[in-house]
C-alpha positions as CSV (number, residue, x, y, z in Angstrom):
1,X,201.6,222.4,71.3
2,X,197.7,222.9,70.5
3,X,195.9,225.8,71.0
4,X,194.6,226.8,74.6
5,X,190.8,227.0,74.7
6,X,189.7,224.8,78.0
7,X,186.8,226.4,79.9
8,X,186.3,224.5,83.3
9,X,183.4,224.4,85.1
10,X,182.0,223.2,88.0
11,X,180.0,219.7,88.4
12,X,178.6,219.4,91.9
13,X,181.1,219.2,94.7
14,X,183.4,216.3,93.5
15,X,183.4,216.9,89.9
16,X,184.5,219.2,87.1
17,X,184.7,219.6,83.5
18,X,187.2,220.6,81.3
19,X,185.4,221.8,78.1
20,X,186.9,222.4,74.6
21,X,184.3,223.9,72.5
22,X,180.7,223.8,71.2
23,X,180.9,221.4,68.4
24,X,181.2,217.6,67.2
25,X,185.0,217.6,65.4
26,X,187.9,215.0,65.5
27,X,189.7,218.2,66.1
28,X,188.0,218.9,69.5
29,X,187.5,215.0,70.5
30,X,191.5,214.9,70.0
31,X,192.0,217.2,72.7
32,X,189.8,215.6,75.0
33,X,191.4,212.3,75.0
34,X,194.8,214.2,74.9
35,X,193.6,215.9,78.0
36,X,192.6,212.2,79.4
37,X,195.7,210.7,78.3
38,X,197.6,213.5,79.9
39,X,196.1,213.4,83.6
40,X,196.5,209.2,83.3
41,X,200.2,209.7,82.6
42,X,200.8,212.3,85.1
43,X,198.8,210.7,87.8
44,X,197.2,213.9,89.0
45,X,196.4,213.4,93.3
46,X,192.9,212.9,93.9
47,X,191.4,212.2,90.5
48,X,189.0,209.3,91.0
49,X,187.5,208.9,87.5
50,X,187.9,210.4,83.8
51,X,184.6,210.4,81.2
52,X,185.3,211.7,77.7
53,X,182.5,213.2,76.0
54,X,182.2,214.4,72.3
55,X,183.4,218.0,73.4
56,X,184.3,217.6,77.0
57,X,186.1,215.6,79.8
58,X,184.6,215.4,83.4
59,X,187.1,214.9,85.7
60,X,186.0,213.6,89.2
61,X,188.5,213.8,92.4
62,X,188.4,213.1,95.8
63,X,187.4,216.5,98.2
64,X,189.2,214.6,101.5
65,X,192.4,215.0,98.7
66,X,192.2,218.2,96.8
67,X,190.2,221.0,96.2
68,X,188.4,222.4,93.6
69,X,190.7,225.3,93.1
70,X,193.6,223.0,93.3
71,X,192.2,220.5,90.5
72,X,191.2,223.6,87.8
73,X,194.6,225.2,88.7
74,X,195.8,221.7,87.8
75,X,193.8,220.6,84.5
76,X,194.1,224.6,83.5
77,X,197.7,224.1,83.2
78,X,197.8,220.5,81.2
79,X,195.2,221.9,79.0
80,X,197.9,224.7,78.1
81,X,200.7,222.0,77.6
82,X,198.6,219.6,75.4
83,X,200.2,218.4,72.2
84,X,197.4,216.4,70.1
85,X,200.0,215.1,67.8
86,X,201.4,213.0,70.6
87,X,198.2,210.4,70.3
88,X,197.7,207.2,72.1
89,X,197.3,204.2,70.3
90,X,194.3,203.8,68.2
91,X,192.7,200.7,67.7
92,X,190.0,199.5,65.0
93,X,187.5,196.7,65.9
94,X,185.9,194.8,63.4
95,X,182.8,194.5,63.8
96,X,179.9,191.8,62.1
97,X,176.8,193.0,60.8
98,X,173.9,191.4,59.3
99,X,172.1,194.1,57.5
100,X,168.6,193.7,55.9
101,X,165.8,191.2,56.3
102,X,164.2,191.0,60.5
103,X,167.7,192.5,61.4
104,X,167.5,196.1,59.5
105,X,163.6,196.9,59.0
106,X,164.3,200.3,58.1
107,X,166.5,199.8,55.5
108,X,163.7,199.6,52.7
109,X,162.8,203.1,54.1
110,X,166.2,204.3,53.7
111,X,166.4,203.3,49.9
112,X,163.0,205.5,49.6
113,X,164.7,208.4,51.7
114,X,167.7,208.2,49.9
115,X,167.5,207.2,46.2
116,X,170.2,204.4,47.0
117,X,169.8,200.6,46.7
118,X,170.2,198.6,49.5
119,X,173.2,197.7,48.2
120,X,174.8,200.9,47.8
121,X,173.3,201.6,51.5
122,X,175.3,198.8,52.9
123,X,178.7,199.2,51.3
124,X,178.5,202.9,52.2
125,X,178.0,202.4,55.7
126,X,180.8,199.4,55.7
127,X,183.1,201.5,54.0
128,X,183.9,203.7,56.8
129,X,186.0,203.4,60.4
130,X,184.0,205.3,62.8
131,X,185.3,207.3,65.9
132,X,184.0,206.4,69.2
133,X,183.2,209.8,70.1
134,X,181.6,208.7,73.7
135,X,179.8,206.2,75.6
136,X,176.3,206.7,77.1
137,X,172.7,206.6,76.9
138,X,173.1,202.4,77.9
139,X,176.1,201.1,79.1
140,X,178.0,200.1,76.3
141,X,176.2,202.0,73.8
142,X,178.9,203.7,71.4
143,X,178.4,207.1,69.3
144,X,180.0,207.0,66.5
145,X,180.8,209.8,64.3
146,X,182.0,209.9,60.4
147,X,178.8,209.0,59.2
148,X,178.1,209.5,55.0
149,X,176.2,211.8,54.6
150,X,174.5,210.5,51.8
151,X,172.8,207.7,54.5
152,X,172.0,209.9,57.1
153,X,168.6,209.7,58.2
154,X,165.8,211.7,60.5
155,X,165.2,210.0,63.8
156,X,161.8,208.2,63.7
157,X,158.7,210.1,64.8
158,X,157.3,207.5,67.0
159,X,160.0,205.8,68.9
160,X,160.1,201.8,69.1
161,X,158.9,200.2,72.4
162,X,162.0,197.8,72.4
163,X,165.0,197.5,70.1
164,X,166.3,194.4,70.2
165,X,169.9,194.2,71.7
166,X,172.6,194.2,69.1
167,X,170.8,196.4,66.3
168,X,172.7,198.6,64.6
169,X,171.4,202.1,64.1
170,X,170.9,205.3,61.9
171,X,170.0,208.6,63.8
172,X,170.8,212.1,62.0
173,X,174.2,212.1,61.1
174,X,175.7,209.3,63.6
175,X,175.6,205.6,63.8
176,X,175.5,202.8,66.8
177,X,175.0,200.0,68.0
178,X,172.1,199.2,70.7
179,X,174.3,196.8,73.6
180,X,170.9,196.1,75.0
181,X,167.1,195.8,74.7
182,X,165.6,199.1,74.8
183,X,163.3,201.9,73.8
184,X,165.2,204.2,70.8
185,X,164.0,206.0,67.5
186,X,167.3,205.6,65.7
187,X,166.4,203.7,61.6
188,X,167.7,200.0,62.4
189,X,169.9,198.6,59.1
190,X,171.0,195.5,60.8
191,X,172.4,193.6,63.9
192,X,175.6,192.2,65.4
193,X,176.4,189.2,67.1
194,X,178.9,190.8,69.0
195,X,178.0,191.6,72.6
196,X,179.2,195.6,73.1
197,X,178.4,194.5,76.9
198,X,178.5,192.0,79.2
199,X,178.8,192.7,82.8
200,X,180.5,189.0,83.4
201,X,183.6,189.9,80.9
202,X,186.9,191.3,82.8
203,X,186.1,194.2,81.0
204,X,182.3,194.9,80.2
205,X,182.0,197.2,78.0
206,X,183.5,196.1,74.3
207,X,185.4,199.3,73.4
208,X,186.8,202.6,74.6
209,X,186.1,206.4,74.0
210,X,188.8,207.1,71.4
211,X,188.5,203.9,69.5
212,X,187.2,203.0,65.9
213,X,185.0,200.5,64.7
214,X,184.5,199.3,61.1
215,X,181.8,197.0,60.2
216,X,181.5,194.2,57.7
217,X,178.6,192.7,56.2
218,X,177.9,188.9,56.9
219,X,174.9,186.4,56.2
220,X,172.5,185.4,58.7
221,X,174.0,182.1,58.8
222,X,177.4,183.7,59.9
223,X,175.5,185.6,62.5
224,X,174.1,182.5,64.5
225,X,177.1,180.6,63.8
226,X,179.6,183.8,65.5
227,X,176.4,184.1,68.1
228,X,177.0,180.9,69.2
229,X,180.9,180.8,69.3
230,X,180.9,184.6,71.1
231,X,178.5,182.3,73.5
232,X,181.0,179.6,74.1
233,X,184.1,182.3,74.5
234,X,185.2,181.1,71.4
235,X,185.2,184.0,69.1
236,X,186.1,187.5,69.6
237,X,186.3,190.5,67.2
238,X,189.4,191.5,65.4
239,X,191.8,194.4,66.8
240,X,194.1,196.3,64.6
241,X,195.9,198.4,66.4
242,X,198.0,201.2,64.8
């Protein structure tokens, strides 16, 4: 059994938060997902929604079915009995990315900042399986951990007013994908033709917290081919399940 170190916090009158630490780490994130899986398996009465984050799990409940005290006691007991070795299936989504040119306007700055060539930056960025720690900020925006410190970059001092949908960026020691046009301050290194959020799909958000993502380089011609096929429903990213 994993060590017991959960902290329960009241979150309004219909939710509580189970907090496992104060840092971003795979060990803590594993405990978050282990608790989420345990609650789903047990079917704790009254639970209406589970939202995992880097280091905590938000548990919403129906106050007409259960109380804060009852839910707190149930969550504390489940947290004591967690077995993070019994992990759920691990999915890795293979995501195409067109690096550089107008898709990645900050690559030149990254070369100067890191001392690495464009080819080296692309090879490093596309050579890692990134953990989806959580989703937030926008529907389908993935916060990915595991970025190589050699290509970590500070955020822009002045954020852009509009970042195009599909842009792949780096902010500090994280990387991620903008699922919609939006403002943002991350450094843009490329773009993917894959929709991370599509309200018309059966599952609008492409991936889940706890998944992994690996980017692979494509040409601009590949980008537009995939974009066209995806719009016609003829292309989906490859998913490896372990």
